[in-house]
Each structure stands twice: as structure tokens, then as C-alpha cells.
N, C-alpha and C positions, 0 to 999 in steps of 0.2 A: 450445438454450438459449444466450442471449448471454453473452459473456465479460464479466464485471463489471470487468475491468481495461481494457477498451476505452472510450475517451471520444471525443467528437466536439465540434466547434465549427464553426458556419457564420458567416462574416463576410459579411453580405448586401451591405454597401456595396462591398466589393471582389470579391464573388462567389467566395469561396474556402472550400472545405470541408476541414477537417482531421479525420482519423480517426487516433487514436494510442493506443498502450499507455501508460496512466498509470504513472508511476514510472520510465519509461525515458527517458533523455536522449539525443537523437540526437548521433552523432559524425560524421555525414556523410550525404549523400544523392546520389542519381543522378536524372537526368531520364529519364522514360519517355514518349516522345513530347513534344509541345509543352506540354501543360498539367498533367502529373502528375509530382510528385517523390516518390520513395520514400526514406524516411529509415531509416537503420540505426543500431543500437546493438550493439556487439560482434558485428558481422557477421550480426545478425538484424534482421528488419524491425521498426522501431519505430513507423512510421506512414506515412500518405499525406497529401499536400497536393494538392488538386485545384483548379487555378485555372480561371477561367471555367467554374465548376462546373455552372451550369445547362445551358449548351450542350454541354459535354463529356459530362456524364452522360446528357443526352438522346440524343446520338449513340451512346453505349455501350449504351443500353437500348432503342433504337427507340421511345422513349416521349417524352412531353412533360414535362420537368422544368423548373420555373421557379424563380425566386428565392423566390417565395411557398411553393412546394412544399418547398424546402430549408429555409426558415425554420420549417416545420412538421415537421421531422425529429424523430422520437420515439426512434430507436435506430439505432446503427450497430454493425457488428461487423467484425472483421478476423482472418483466419486465414491461415497460410502452410503450405505443404507443399513438400518437396524430393523430387525423383525424377530419377534419371538425368542429373544435371548441370543440371537446371532448377529454378527457384524459381517456385512458383505462389502468387500473392497473391490471395486471395479476400476480397471485401468485400461487405457488404450494408448497405442503409439502409432503414429503415421510416419511413413518413410517416403523416399522418392517414389514417383509414380510407377516404377518398375516392380516394387515390392508391395504385396498385400498388407493392409493395416493389421495390427495385432490387437486383439481384444481378449481380456481374460478377467476372471473373477477369483478372488480368494475368499474363503468362508472360514470364520472362526467364532468362538464364543465372544459375545459382547462383554467387555470388561466392566461395563457399568450396569449390567443386568443383575437385579436382585431376584434370585430364584425363590419361588414359594417353598421349595424344599428346605431352604436355609432358615425359614421363619420359625 
């Protein structure tokens, strides 16, 4: 079941997809590769900004995602999980019935993890 606190917005003119937690204001972000920014609020993921979204998401899904596909987005969801010093960012997007849903994971170091090596 989708999280009702997750909102999305697609800017077709600039080809940018925003997936974000409503009610959370970002206090910083990091770049994840060339086209993805992960926003944080109080050291928790607040949202994703995916630039050049059609080609970025096509490459991530081995599918054909177009601006028209993204304009027909019906739902997006965003989940995170932490384990062993890693942060897993899981996001999904559903489109009109003609297009397969997109599901992808981003993995990065957990910014709140205190490594035993630093002790």
C-alpha cells in the first residue's frame, strides 16, 4: 500500500521528477551520480530529485520511459532502510496501465552510521 505522505511532481519542460515526503523540508542534499539528488531532513531522506528523468529512469529500468510516460505518472512511493552502515533508498512509480511500473533501489553509505574504525 502506498505511503500517503509521499508526493510527486513531474516537470515535463525541464524533465525533472520530484518524489518527496510531504511536510518535510529539506535541509540539504547530496548528489548520487550525475542526475539524482537525495534530499535530507534531520538526517533522514526527505526526497529525490531526478534530472533528465526520462533517460535516467530508462537506463535504471532497462525500459523505455519517455516524457509522455512520466507525465502519465499515477503514483510514486519512497521507502528507506538502514543496515550495516548502508542506506537503501527504494522508490517506485506507477504509470498508466500501458506502461510497466518502475521499481529501483539506490544504495549509499548511511550518513548517521558511526563506524567502529573511527573509534
